[in-house]
DSSP file (Angstrom, degrees, kcal/mol; ACC not computed):
  #  RESIDUE AA STRUCTURE BP1 BP2  ACC     N-H-->O    O-->H-N    N-H-->O    O-->H-N    TCO  KAPPA ALPHA  PHI   PSI    X-CA   Y-CA   Z-CA
    1    1 A M              0   0    0      0, 0.0     2,-0.7     0, 0.0     0, 0.0   0.000 360.0 360.0 360.0 136.0  -21.9  -26.1  -37.8
    2    2 A F        +     0   0    0     67,-0.1     2,-0.4    63,-0.0    67,-0.0  -0.789 360.0 169.3 -87.6 117.7  -21.7  -22.6  -36.4
    3    3 A A        +     0   0    0     -2,-0.7     2,-0.3     2,-0.0    62,-0.0  -0.966  10.5 173.9-138.9 119.4  -18.4  -22.5  -34.4
    4    4 A C        -     0   0    0     -2,-0.4     2,-0.4    66,-0.1    68,-0.2  -0.824  17.0-148.7-116.9 160.5  -16.6  -19.6  -32.9
    5    5 A S  E     -a   72   0A   0     66,-0.6    68,-2.5    -2,-0.3     2,-0.5  -0.998   6.5-161.9-129.0 139.0  -13.6  -19.5  -30.7
    6    6 A G  E     -a   73   0A   0     -2,-0.4     2,-1.0    66,-0.2    68,-0.2  -0.970   8.6-153.3-115.4 125.9  -13.1  -16.8  -28.1
    7    7 A I  E     -a   74   0A   0     66,-3.0    68,-2.2    -2,-0.5     2,-0.6  -0.827  21.8-167.2 -95.5  92.7   -9.6  -16.3  -26.7
    8    8 A L  E     -a   75   0A   0     -2,-1.0     3,-0.2    66,-0.2    68,-0.2  -0.731   7.2-151.0 -94.6 117.3  -10.5  -14.9  -23.4
    9    9 A F        -     0   0    0     66,-2.5    43,-0.1    -2,-0.6    42,-0.1  -0.259  60.8 -40.2 -75.5 173.4   -7.6  -13.3  -21.4
   10   10 A N        -     0   0    0      1,-0.1    42,-2.9    41,-0.1     2,-0.6  -0.051  65.3-169.6 -47.6 111.3   -7.8  -13.3  -17.7
   11   11 A H  E     -b   52   0B   0     40,-0.2     2,-0.3    -3,-0.2    42,-0.2  -0.916   9.6-168.3-110.0 126.2  -11.4  -12.6  -16.8
   12   12 A E  E     +b   53   0B   0     40,-3.3    42,-2.1    -2,-0.6    43,-0.3  -0.849  18.9 146.7-121.8 147.3  -11.9  -12.0  -13.1
   13   13 A S    >   -     0   0    0     -2,-0.3     3,-1.3    40,-0.2   130,-0.0  -0.912  62.5 -88.2-157.4-179.7  -14.8  -11.7  -10.8
   14   14 A P  T 3  S+     0   0    0      0, 0.0    -2,-0.0     0, 0.0   129,-0.0   0.616 124.4  62.7 -79.5  -4.4  -15.8  -12.5   -7.2
   15   15 A L  T 3  S+     0   0    0      2,-0.0     2,-0.1     3,-0.0     3,-0.1   0.449  74.2 121.9 -90.7   0.4  -16.7  -15.9   -8.4
   16   16 A R  S <  S-     0   0    0     -3,-1.3    -4,-0.1     1,-0.1     4,-0.0  -0.392  75.4 -96.6 -62.1 134.9  -13.2  -16.7   -9.6
   17   17 A G    >   -     0   0    0      1,-0.1     3,-1.6    -2,-0.1     6,-0.4  -0.170  27.2-123.0 -60.2 148.8  -11.7  -19.8   -7.9
   18   18 A E  T 3  S+     0   0    0      1,-0.3    -1,-0.1     5,-0.1     9,-0.1   0.494 105.0  73.6 -77.3  -1.7   -9.6  -19.2   -4.9
   19   19 A E  T 3  S+     0   0    0      4,-0.1     2,-0.3     5,-0.0    -1,-0.3   0.519  80.2  89.2 -84.5  -3.9   -6.7  -21.0   -6.5
   20   20 A F  S <> S-     0   0    0     -3,-1.6     4,-2.6     1,-0.1     3,-0.3  -0.709  87.8-121.3 -91.1 147.6   -6.2  -18.1   -8.8
   21   21 A V  H  > S+     0   0    0     -2,-0.3     4,-2.4     1,-0.2     5,-0.2   0.851 108.5  54.9 -58.7 -38.4   -3.9  -15.3   -7.6
   22   22 A T  H  > S+     0   0    0      1,-0.2     4,-2.4     2,-0.2    -1,-0.2   0.937 113.0  41.4 -64.1 -41.2   -6.6  -12.5   -7.8
   23   23 A R  H  > S+     0   0    0     -6,-0.4     4,-2.8    -3,-0.3     5,-0.3   0.874 112.3  55.6 -67.3 -40.8   -8.9  -14.4   -5.6
   24   24 A K  H  X S+     0   0    0     -4,-2.6     4,-1.7    -7,-0.2    -1,-0.2   0.899 112.5  44.6 -59.4 -40.1   -6.1  -15.5   -3.3
   25   25 A I  H  X S+     0   0    0     -4,-2.4     4,-2.4    -5,-0.2    -2,-0.2   0.927 115.2  44.3 -74.1 -44.5   -5.2  -11.8   -2.9
   26   26 A T  H  X S+     0   0    0     -4,-2.4     4,-2.1     2,-0.2    -2,-0.2   0.869 113.9  50.5 -67.4 -36.8   -8.8  -10.5   -2.4
   27   27 A K  H  X S+     0   0    0     -4,-2.8     4,-2.3     2,-0.2     5,-0.2   0.954 112.1  46.8 -62.9 -49.8   -9.7  -13.2    0.0
   28   28 A A  H  X S+     0   0    0     -4,-1.7     4,-3.0    -5,-0.3     5,-0.2   0.896 108.3  57.7 -59.7 -41.4   -6.5  -12.6    2.0
   29   29 A V  H  X S+     0   0    0     -4,-2.4     4,-2.6     1,-0.2    -1,-0.2   0.934 109.3  44.4 -46.8 -56.7   -7.2   -8.9    2.0
   30   30 A A  H  X S+     0   0    0     -4,-2.1     4,-1.4     1,-0.2    -1,-0.2   0.830 112.6  50.3 -69.3 -32.9  -10.6   -9.5    3.6
   31   31 A R  H  <>S+     0   0    0     -4,-2.3     5,-2.8     2,-0.2     6,-0.7   0.905 112.7  47.3 -66.5 -41.1   -9.3  -11.9    6.1
   32   32 A I  H ><5S+     0   0    0     -4,-3.0     3,-1.7     4,-0.2    -2,-0.2   0.915 109.2  54.2 -67.7 -36.4   -6.5   -9.5    7.2
   33   33 A K  H 3<5S+     0   0    0     -4,-2.6    -1,-0.2     1,-0.3    -2,-0.2   0.904 111.3  46.1 -59.3 -40.1   -9.0   -6.6    7.4
   34   34 A K  T 3<5S-     0   0    0     -4,-1.4    -1,-0.3    -5,-0.2    -2,-0.2   0.352 115.6-115.8 -87.4   4.8  -11.1   -8.8    9.7
   35   35 A G  T < 5S+     0   0    0     -3,-1.7    -3,-0.2     2,-0.2    -2,-0.1   0.591  86.8 115.5  75.7   8.5   -8.0   -9.7   11.8
   36   36 A Q  S   <S+     0   0    0     -5,-2.8     2,-0.3    -6,-0.2    -4,-0.2   0.519  79.2  28.4 -91.8  -4.5   -8.4  -13.5   10.8
   37   37 A Q        -     0   0    0     -6,-0.7    -2,-0.2    -8,-0.1     3,-0.1  -0.948  55.8-165.8-151.0 154.9   -4.9  -13.6    8.8
   38   38 A K        +     0   0    0     -2,-0.3     2,-0.3     1,-0.3    -1,-0.1   0.669  69.1  30.5-115.4 -36.9   -1.8  -11.6    9.3
   39   39 A Q        -     0   0    0     63,-0.0     2,-0.4     2,-0.0    -1,-0.3  -0.857  53.6-149.2-131.0 159.8    0.1  -12.3    6.0
   40   40 A L  E     -c  102   0C   0     61,-2.9    63,-2.6    -2,-0.3     2,-0.5  -0.982  18.2-153.2-127.2 121.1   -0.3  -13.0    2.4
   41   41 A R  E     +c  103   0C   0     -2,-0.4     2,-0.3    61,-0.2    63,-0.2  -0.816  25.2 163.2 -98.6 127.1    2.4  -15.1    0.8
   42   42 A L  E     -c  104   0C   0     61,-2.3    63,-3.0    -2,-0.5    66,-0.2  -0.883  26.5-144.0-138.0 165.8    2.9  -14.6   -2.9
   43   43 A G  S    S+     0   0    0     65,-0.3     2,-0.5    -2,-0.3    -1,-0.2   0.517  72.0  13.0 -94.2-121.9    5.5  -15.3   -5.6
   44   44 A N        -     0   0    0     64,-0.3     3,-0.3     1,-0.2    -1,-0.3  -0.488  52.7-177.8 -69.9 112.7    6.4  -13.1   -8.6
   45   45 A L  S    S+     0   0    0     -2,-0.5    39,-2.9     1,-0.2    38,-0.3   0.627  76.0  65.6 -83.3 -16.7    5.0   -9.7   -8.1
   46   46 A D        +     0   0    0     37,-0.2    -1,-0.2    36,-0.2    -2,-0.1   0.588  67.8 113.7 -90.2 -12.5    6.3   -8.5  -11.5
   47   47 A A        -     0   0    0     -3,-0.3    36,-2.0    35,-0.1     2,-0.4  -0.336  58.2-146.6 -55.9 137.9    4.2  -10.8  -13.8
   48   48 A K  E     -De  82 116D   0     67,-3.6    69,-1.8    34,-0.2     2,-0.3  -0.930  17.8-175.4-118.3 135.8    1.9   -8.6  -15.8
   49   49 A R  E     -D   81   0D   0     32,-2.8    32,-2.1    -2,-0.4     2,-0.9  -0.887  33.1-124.7-129.7 159.4   -1.6   -9.7  -16.9
   50   50 A D        -     0   0    0     -2,-0.3     2,-0.5    30,-0.2    30,-0.2  -0.851  40.9-172.8-101.5  92.8   -4.4   -8.3  -19.0
   51   51 A W        +     0   0    0     -2,-0.9     2,-0.2    28,-0.3   -40,-0.2  -0.760   9.5 167.8 -94.6 126.8   -7.2   -8.5  -16.4
   52   52 A G  E     -b   11   0B   0    -42,-2.9   -40,-3.3    -2,-0.5     2,-0.6  -0.770  42.3 -87.3-130.1 177.3  -10.8   -7.8  -17.4
   53   53 A Y  E >>  -b   12   0B   0     -2,-0.2     4,-1.3   -42,-0.2     3,-1.2  -0.787  28.6-143.3 -93.1 121.6  -14.3   -8.3  -15.7
   54   54 A A  H 3> S+     0   0    0    -42,-2.1     4,-2.0    -2,-0.6     5,-0.1   0.748  96.8  62.7 -58.7 -29.5  -15.8  -11.8  -16.4
   55   55 A A  H 3> S+     0   0    0    -43,-0.3     4,-1.4     1,-0.2    -1,-0.3   0.912 105.4  48.2 -65.9 -39.5  -19.4  -10.5  -16.7
   56   56 A E  H <> S+     0   0    0     -3,-1.2     4,-1.6     1,-0.2    -1,-0.2   0.807 107.3  54.6 -67.5 -34.9  -18.3   -8.5  -19.6
   57   57 A Y  H  X S+     0   0    0     -4,-1.3     4,-1.4     2,-0.2    -1,-0.2   0.833 104.6  53.4 -70.9 -33.3  -16.6  -11.3  -21.3
   58   58 A V  H  X S+     0   0    0     -4,-2.0     4,-2.0     2,-0.2    -1,-0.2   0.869 104.7  53.8 -63.6 -36.8  -19.6  -13.3  -21.1
   59   59 A E  H  X S+     0   0    0     -4,-1.4     4,-2.0     1,-0.2    -2,-0.2   0.889 109.4  52.7 -58.5 -40.8  -21.5  -10.5  -22.9
   60   60 A A  H  X S+     0   0    0     -4,-1.6     4,-1.9     1,-0.2    -2,-0.2   0.830 106.9  50.7 -70.6 -31.3  -18.7  -10.8  -25.6
   61   61 A M  H  X S+     0   0    0     -4,-1.4     4,-1.5     2,-0.2    -1,-0.2   0.869 110.0  48.5 -73.2 -39.8  -19.3  -14.5  -26.0
   62   62 A W  H  < S+     0   0    0     -4,-2.0     4,-0.5     1,-0.2    -2,-0.2   0.905 109.0  54.6 -67.8 -37.8  -23.0  -14.0  -26.4
   63   63 A L  H >< S+     0   0    0     -4,-2.0     3,-1.5     1,-0.2     4,-0.3   0.892 104.4  54.1 -56.5 -50.0  -22.3  -11.3  -29.0
   64   64 A M  H >< S+     0   0    0     -4,-1.9     3,-1.0     1,-0.3    -1,-0.2   0.878 106.0  52.5 -56.3 -38.5  -20.1  -13.7  -31.0
   65   65 A L  T 3< S+     0   0    0     -4,-1.5    -1,-0.3     1,-0.2    -2,-0.2   0.608 102.3  61.6 -75.0 -11.0  -23.0  -16.3  -31.1
   66   66 A Q  T <  S+     0   0    0     -3,-1.5    -1,-0.2    -4,-0.5    -2,-0.2   0.457  83.2 104.0 -92.3   1.7  -25.3  -13.6  -32.5
   67   67 A Q  S <  S-     0   0    0     -3,-1.0    61,-0.0    -4,-0.3    -3,-0.0  -0.297  74.9-127.2 -82.1 159.0  -23.3  -13.0  -35.6
   68   68 A Q  S    S+     0   0    0      1,-0.2    -1,-0.1    -2,-0.0    -3,-0.0   0.894  95.5  34.9 -73.2 -35.8  -24.2  -14.2  -39.0
   69   69 A T  S    S-     0   0    0    -67,-0.0     2,-0.2    -3,-0.0    -1,-0.2  -0.946  90.6-111.7-121.7 143.6  -21.0  -15.9  -39.7
   70   70 A P        +     0   0    0      0, 0.0     2,-0.3     0, 0.0   -66,-0.1  -0.449  43.8 164.0 -72.4 139.0  -18.7  -17.6  -37.2
   71   71 A E        -     0   0    0     -7,-0.2   -66,-0.6    -2,-0.2     2,-0.3  -0.973  34.8-112.0-147.1 160.4  -15.4  -15.9  -36.4
   72   72 A D  E     -a    5   0A   0     -2,-0.3     2,-0.3   -68,-0.2   -66,-0.2  -0.743  34.8-169.5 -95.6 152.1  -12.7  -16.1  -33.7
   73   73 A Y  E     -a    6   0A   0    -68,-2.5   -66,-3.0    -2,-0.3     2,-0.5  -0.996  24.7-136.7-141.0 145.0  -12.1  -13.3  -31.3
   74   74 A V  E     -a    7   0A   0     -2,-0.3     2,-0.6    46,-0.3    50,-0.4  -0.883  20.3-163.6 -95.5 126.8   -9.8  -12.1  -28.8
   75   75 A I  E     +a    8   0A   0    -68,-2.2   -66,-2.5    -2,-0.5     2,-0.3  -0.933  37.4 117.4-112.5 116.4  -11.5  -10.8  -25.7
   76   76 A A        -     0   0    0     -2,-0.6   -25,-0.1   -68,-0.2    42,-0.0  -0.910  67.1-115.6-161.7 175.1   -9.2   -8.7  -23.6
   77   77 A T        -     0   0    0     -2,-0.3     3,-0.1     2,-0.2    43,-0.1   0.598  40.3-132.7 -97.2 -20.4   -8.7   -5.1  -22.2
   78   78 A N  S    S+     0   0    0     41,-0.3     2,-0.3     1,-0.2    42,-0.1   0.785  76.9  99.5  60.6  31.7   -5.4   -4.4  -24.1
   79   79 A E        -     0   0    0    -28,-0.0     2,-0.3     2,-0.0   -28,-0.3  -0.994  59.6-151.0-142.4 142.5   -4.0   -3.1  -20.9
   80   80 A T        -     0   0    0     -2,-0.3     2,-0.3   -30,-0.2   -30,-0.2  -0.789  10.2-174.3-115.6 161.5   -1.7   -4.9  -18.4
   81   81 A H  E     -D   49   0D   0    -32,-2.1   -32,-2.8    -2,-0.3     2,-0.1  -0.982  26.1-120.8-145.0 145.6   -1.2   -4.6  -14.6
   82   82 A S  E  >  -D   48   0D   0     -2,-0.3     4,-2.4   -34,-0.2   -34,-0.2  -0.442  27.6-111.4 -85.5 163.4    1.4   -6.4  -12.6
   83   83 A V  H  > S+     0   0    0    -36,-2.0     4,-3.1   -38,-0.3     5,-0.2   0.938 122.0  56.9 -57.1 -43.0    0.6   -8.7   -9.7
   84   84 A K  H  > S+     0   0    0    -39,-2.9     4,-2.9     1,-0.2    -1,-0.2   0.881 104.5  51.3 -56.2 -37.8    2.1   -6.0   -7.4
   85   85 A E  H  > S+     0   0    0    -40,-0.3     4,-2.6     2,-0.2    -1,-0.2   0.901 110.2  48.8 -63.1 -42.3   -0.3   -3.4   -8.9
   86   86 A F  H  X S+     0   0    0     -4,-2.4     4,-2.7     2,-0.2    -2,-0.2   0.935 111.5  50.2 -58.9 -48.4   -3.2   -5.8   -8.1
   87   87 A V  H  X S+     0   0    0     -4,-3.1     4,-2.7     1,-0.2     5,-0.3   0.934 112.4  47.2 -55.1 -52.6   -1.9   -6.3   -4.6
   88   88 A E  H  X S+     0   0    0     -4,-2.9     4,-2.3     1,-0.2    -1,-0.2   0.914 113.3  46.7 -56.3 -43.2   -1.6   -2.5   -4.1
   89   89 A A  H  X S+     0   0    0     -4,-2.6     4,-1.9     2,-0.2    -1,-0.2   0.855 113.0  49.0 -70.9 -35.0   -5.1   -1.8   -5.4
   90   90 A A  H  X S+     0   0    0     -4,-2.7     4,-0.7     2,-0.2    -2,-0.2   0.950 113.9  44.5 -73.9 -45.6   -6.7   -4.6   -3.4
   91   91 A F  H ><>S+     0   0    0     -4,-2.7     5,-3.0     1,-0.2     3,-0.8   0.906 114.3  52.3 -58.0 -41.2   -5.1   -3.6   -0.1
   92   92 A S  H ><5S+     0   0    0     -4,-2.3     3,-1.4    -5,-0.3    -1,-0.2   0.885 102.9  56.5 -63.4 -38.1   -5.9    0.1   -0.9
   93   93 A A  H 3<5S+     0   0    0     -4,-1.9    -1,-0.2     1,-0.3    -2,-0.2   0.696 111.7  43.8 -70.1 -14.5   -9.5   -0.7   -1.5
   94   94 A A  T <<5S-     0   0    0     -3,-0.8    -1,-0.3    -4,-0.7    -2,-0.2   0.277 119.3-110.1-104.0   6.6   -9.7   -2.2    2.1
   95   95 A G  T < 5S+     0   0    0     -3,-1.4     2,-0.3     1,-0.2    -3,-0.2   0.847  75.9 128.4  62.2  38.8   -7.8    0.7    3.5
   96   96 A L      < -     0   0    0     -5,-3.0     2,-0.7    -8,-0.1    -1,-0.2  -0.802  62.3-120.2-120.6 159.6   -4.7   -1.3    4.2
   97   97 A C    >   -     0   0    0     -2,-0.3     3,-2.4     1,-0.2     4,-0.3  -0.902  17.7-155.7-101.5 110.4   -1.0   -1.0    3.5
   98   98 A W  G >> S+     0   0    0     -2,-0.7     3,-2.4     1,-0.3     4,-2.3   0.840  89.8  65.3 -52.6 -41.4    0.2   -4.0    1.4
   99   99 A E  G 34 S+     0   0    0      1,-0.3    -1,-0.3     2,-0.2   -11,-0.0   0.669  95.3  59.7 -60.4 -17.0    3.7   -3.7    2.5
  100  100 A D  G <4 S+     0   0    0     -3,-2.4    -1,-0.3     1,-0.1    -2,-0.2   0.615 120.0  23.8 -84.2 -12.3    2.7   -4.5    6.1
  101  101 A H  T <4 S+     0   0    0     -3,-2.4   -61,-2.9    -4,-0.3     2,-0.4   0.584  93.0  96.5-129.6 -21.6    1.3   -7.9    5.1
  102  102 A V  E  <  -c   40   0C   0     -4,-2.3     2,-0.4   -63,-0.2   -61,-0.2  -0.684  43.4-174.1 -88.7 132.9    2.8   -9.3    1.9
  103  103 A V  E     -c   41   0C   0    -63,-2.6   -61,-2.3    -2,-0.4     2,-0.5  -0.992  21.4-132.8-124.8 123.5    5.6  -11.7    2.1
  104  104 A I  E     -c   42   0C   0     -2,-0.4     2,-0.4   -63,-0.2   -61,-0.2  -0.691  24.5-173.2 -81.3 130.1    7.5  -13.0   -1.0
  105  105 A D    >   -     0   0    0    -63,-3.0     3,-2.5    -2,-0.5     4,-0.3  -0.966  20.1-153.0-126.6 108.5    7.8  -16.7   -0.9
  106  106 A E  G >  S+     0   0    0     -2,-0.4     3,-2.0     1,-0.3   -62,-0.1   0.744  88.7  76.7 -60.7 -24.8    9.9  -18.2   -3.6
  107  107 A T  G 3  S+     0   0    0      1,-0.3    -1,-0.3   -65,-0.1   -64,-0.1   0.674  93.8  55.4 -51.4 -17.4    7.9  -21.5   -3.3
  108  108 A F  G <  S+     0   0    0     -3,-2.5   -65,-0.3   -66,-0.2    -1,-0.3   0.499  80.7 110.3 -99.4  -6.4    5.2  -19.7   -5.3
  109  109 A F    <   -     0   0    0     -3,-2.0    -3,-0.0    -4,-0.3     3,-0.0  -0.465  68.9-128.7 -69.2 137.8    7.4  -18.7   -8.2
  110  110 A R    >   -     0   0    0     -2,-0.2     3,-1.1     1,-0.1    -2,-0.1  -0.712   3.9-140.4 -87.3 135.9    6.6  -20.6  -11.4
  111  111 A P  T 3  S+     0   0    0      0, 0.0    -1,-0.1     0, 0.0    -2,-0.0   0.775 103.3  34.6 -71.8 -15.9    9.5  -22.3  -13.2
  112  112 A T  T 3  S+     0   0    0      2,-0.1     2,-0.1    -3,-0.0    -3,-0.0  -0.335  86.7 177.1-127.4  49.1    8.2  -21.2  -16.6
  113  113 A E    <   -     0   0    0     -3,-1.1     2,-0.7     1,-0.1    -4,-0.0  -0.303  25.0-144.2 -52.6 122.7    6.7  -17.8  -15.7
  114  114 A V        -     0   0    0      1,-0.2   -66,-0.1    -2,-0.1     3,-0.1  -0.863  12.6-161.4 -90.4 122.1    5.2  -15.8  -18.6
  115  115 A E        +     0   0    0     -2,-0.7   -67,-3.6     1,-0.2     2,-0.5   0.847  68.4  29.5 -70.6 -36.7    6.1  -12.3  -17.7
  116  116 A L  B     +e   48   0D   0    -69,-0.2     2,-0.5     2,-0.0    -1,-0.2  -0.980  55.1 175.3-137.8 123.2    3.6  -10.4  -19.9
  117  117 A L        +     0   0    0    -69,-1.8     2,-0.3    -2,-0.5   -67,-0.2  -0.971  17.7 156.5-127.7 120.1    0.1  -11.4  -21.2
  118  118 A I        -     0   0    0     -2,-0.5     2,-0.3   -69,-0.1   -38,-0.1  -0.997  21.8-154.5-141.5 146.0   -1.8   -8.9  -23.1
  119  119 A G        -     0   0    0     -2,-0.3   -41,-0.3   -40,-0.1   -43,-0.1  -0.906  11.7-140.2-122.8 151.4   -4.6   -9.2  -25.7
  120  120 A N        -     0   0    0     -2,-0.3     3,-0.4     1,-0.1   -46,-0.3  -0.894  15.4-178.4-108.4 110.3   -5.8   -7.0  -28.5
  121  121 A P     >  +     0   0    0      0, 0.0     4,-2.0     0, 0.0     5,-0.2   0.004  42.6 122.8 -95.2  31.9   -9.6   -7.0  -28.7
  122  122 A E  H  > S+     0   0    0      1,-0.2     4,-2.7     2,-0.2     5,-0.2   0.899  72.7  50.6 -54.8 -45.8   -9.7   -4.8  -31.8
  123  123 A K  H  >>S+     0   0    0     -3,-0.4     4,-3.5     1,-0.2     5,-0.5   0.914 110.0  50.0 -64.3 -43.9  -11.6   -7.2  -33.9
  124  124 A A  I  >>S+     0   0    0    -50,-0.4     4,-1.8     1,-0.2     6,-1.7   0.896 112.5  48.4 -60.0 -38.3  -14.3   -7.6  -31.1
  125  125 A K  I  X5S+     0   0    0     -4,-2.0     4,-0.9     4,-0.2    -2,-0.2   0.929 118.4  39.6 -66.0 -47.6  -14.6   -3.8  -30.9
  126  126 A T  I  <5S+     0   0    0     -4,-2.7    -2,-0.2    -5,-0.2    -3,-0.2   0.972 128.3  28.7 -71.4 -56.1  -14.9   -3.4  -34.7
  127  127 A N  I  <5S+     0   0    0     -4,-3.5    -3,-0.2     1,-0.2    -2,-0.2   0.803 134.3  28.7 -81.1 -30.8  -17.2   -6.6  -35.5
  128  128 A L  I  <<S-     0   0    0     -4,-1.8    -3,-0.2    -5,-0.5    -1,-0.2   0.568  93.5-127.2-108.7 -15.5  -19.1   -6.9  -32.2
  129  129 A N     << +     0   0    0     -4,-0.9     2,-0.4    -5,-0.5    -4,-0.2   0.863  64.4 144.4  59.7  37.3  -19.1   -3.3  -30.9
  130  130 A W        +     0   0    0     -6,-1.7    -1,-0.3    -9,-0.1    -2,-0.2  -0.864  16.6 148.8-112.4 140.7  -17.7   -4.8  -27.7
  131  131 A G        -     0   0    0     -2,-0.4   -54,-0.1    -3,-0.1     2,-0.0  -0.936  50.4 -92.3-164.5 152.6  -15.2   -3.4  -25.4
  132  132 A P        +     0   0    0      0, 0.0     3,-0.0     0, 0.0   -80,-0.0  -0.345  35.7 175.9 -67.5 142.3  -14.5   -3.6  -21.7
  133  133 A S        +     0   0    0    -80,-0.1     2,-0.7     2,-0.1     0, 0.0   0.548  54.3  89.6-120.8 -13.7  -16.2   -0.8  -19.6
  134  134 A T  S    S-     0   0    0    -81,-0.1   -81,-0.2     4,-0.0     2,-0.1  -0.754  76.8-135.1 -84.9 121.1  -15.3   -1.8  -16.1
  135  135 A K     >  -     0   0    0     -2,-0.7     4,-2.0     1,-0.1     3,-0.4  -0.434  19.5-107.2 -79.4 153.3  -12.0    0.0  -15.2
  136  136 A Y  H  > S+     0   0    0      1,-0.3     4,-2.6     2,-0.2     3,-0.3   0.871 117.3  46.5 -41.5 -61.7   -9.1   -1.9  -13.5
  137  137 A Q  H  > S+     0   0    0      1,-0.3     4,-2.9     2,-0.2    -1,-0.3   0.904 111.6  51.9 -54.4 -43.8   -9.4   -0.3  -10.1
  138  138 A E  H  > S+     0   0    0     -3,-0.4     4,-2.0     2,-0.2    -1,-0.3   0.855 108.6  52.3 -65.3 -32.5  -13.2   -0.8  -10.1
  139  139 A L  H  X S+     0   0    0     -4,-2.0     4,-2.2    -3,-0.3    -2,-0.2   0.970 110.0  47.1 -69.8 -50.9  -12.8   -4.5  -10.9
  140  140 A V  H  X S+     0   0    0     -4,-2.6     4,-2.9     1,-0.2    -2,-0.2   0.929 113.8  50.0 -53.4 -47.5  -10.3   -5.0   -8.0
  141  141 A T  H  X S+     0   0    0     -4,-2.9     4,-2.5    -5,-0.2    -1,-0.2   0.853 105.9  53.3 -61.5 -36.2  -12.7   -3.1   -5.7
  142  142 A I  H  X S+     0   0    0     -4,-2.0     4,-1.8     2,-0.2    -1,-0.2   0.908 113.2  46.0 -59.7 -44.6  -15.7   -5.2   -6.7
  143  143 A M  H  X S+     0   0    0     -4,-2.2     4,-2.2     2,-0.2    -2,-0.2   0.951 113.4  47.0 -69.9 -49.1  -13.7   -8.3   -5.8
  144  144 A V  H  X S+     0   0    0     -4,-2.9     4,-2.2     1,-0.2     5,-0.2   0.933 112.4  49.9 -57.2 -48.7  -12.4   -7.0   -2.5
  145  145 A E  H  X S+     0   0    0     -4,-2.5     4,-2.1     1,-0.2    -1,-0.2   0.849 110.3  50.8 -60.7 -38.0  -15.9   -5.8   -1.5
  146  146 A A  H  X S+     0   0    0     -4,-1.8     4,-2.9     2,-0.2    -1,-0.2   0.943 112.3  46.2 -69.5 -43.5  -17.4   -9.2   -2.3
  147  147 A D  H  X S+     0   0    0     -4,-2.2     4,-1.5     1,-0.2    -2,-0.2   0.853 112.5  51.0 -66.9 -33.9  -14.7  -11.0   -0.2
  148  148 A L  H  < S+     0   0    0     -4,-2.2    -1,-0.2    -5,-0.2    -2,-0.2   0.911 112.8  46.4 -69.4 -40.4  -15.2   -8.5    2.7
  149  149 A K  H >< S+     0   0    0     -4,-2.1     3,-1.7     1,-0.2    -2,-0.2   0.933 109.8  52.2 -66.6 -46.2  -19.0   -9.2    2.5
  150  150 A R  H 3< S+     0   0    0     -4,-2.9    -1,-0.2     1,-0.3    -2,-0.2   0.870 109.6  53.7 -59.5 -30.7  -18.5  -13.0    2.3
  151  151 A N  T 3<        0   0    0     -4,-1.5    -1,-0.3     1,-0.2    -2,-0.2   0.193 360.0 360.0 -92.8  17.2  -16.4  -12.7    5.5
  152  152 A E    <         0   0    0     -3,-1.7    -1,-0.2    -5,-0.0    -2,-0.1   0.502 360.0 360.0 -79.6 360.0  -18.8  -10.8    7.6
C-alpha cells in the first residue's frame, strides 16, 4: 500500500470554518467595516502559529502522492505570527484600527494553550520542490477581502 502522512500546520483560506480564530477575525473585520458589528471578543493574543495558505498545502499533498516511494512530510511555512499580528493585519487590510474594536475576553483563553506552533518544511522543499509562496500579509488580505465580498 502506498501511504504518506502529511503533517499540515495551520492552513488557512476563505473557506476555513468560522469556529477557527482566523475566520472569526476576518469575518468580524468585514462585519465591523460594514457597520454590522462593533466589537470582536478574543482570548490570548500572544499565541503564535505557523499559518500558511491552504491552496498551497493541497498542492503539497498532491506532490506527496506523485512520488515513487511514500514518505511523511511536514507542510508549513517555518515562520510564526501571533494572534495579535493576525488581528493587526486583518484590521489594517480593511483600513480599520484594531484597538478600537478588539476586546480581550478571558472566557476565550484555553486552559492548555500551546504558545508556539511552528513547522519545518525542509524535507518537502528538498524532496518535493515545494515551499509556500503566498506571504503572510497576502494571505490575511485574501481572507479579509473574501469576507468583505461575502458581506456585500
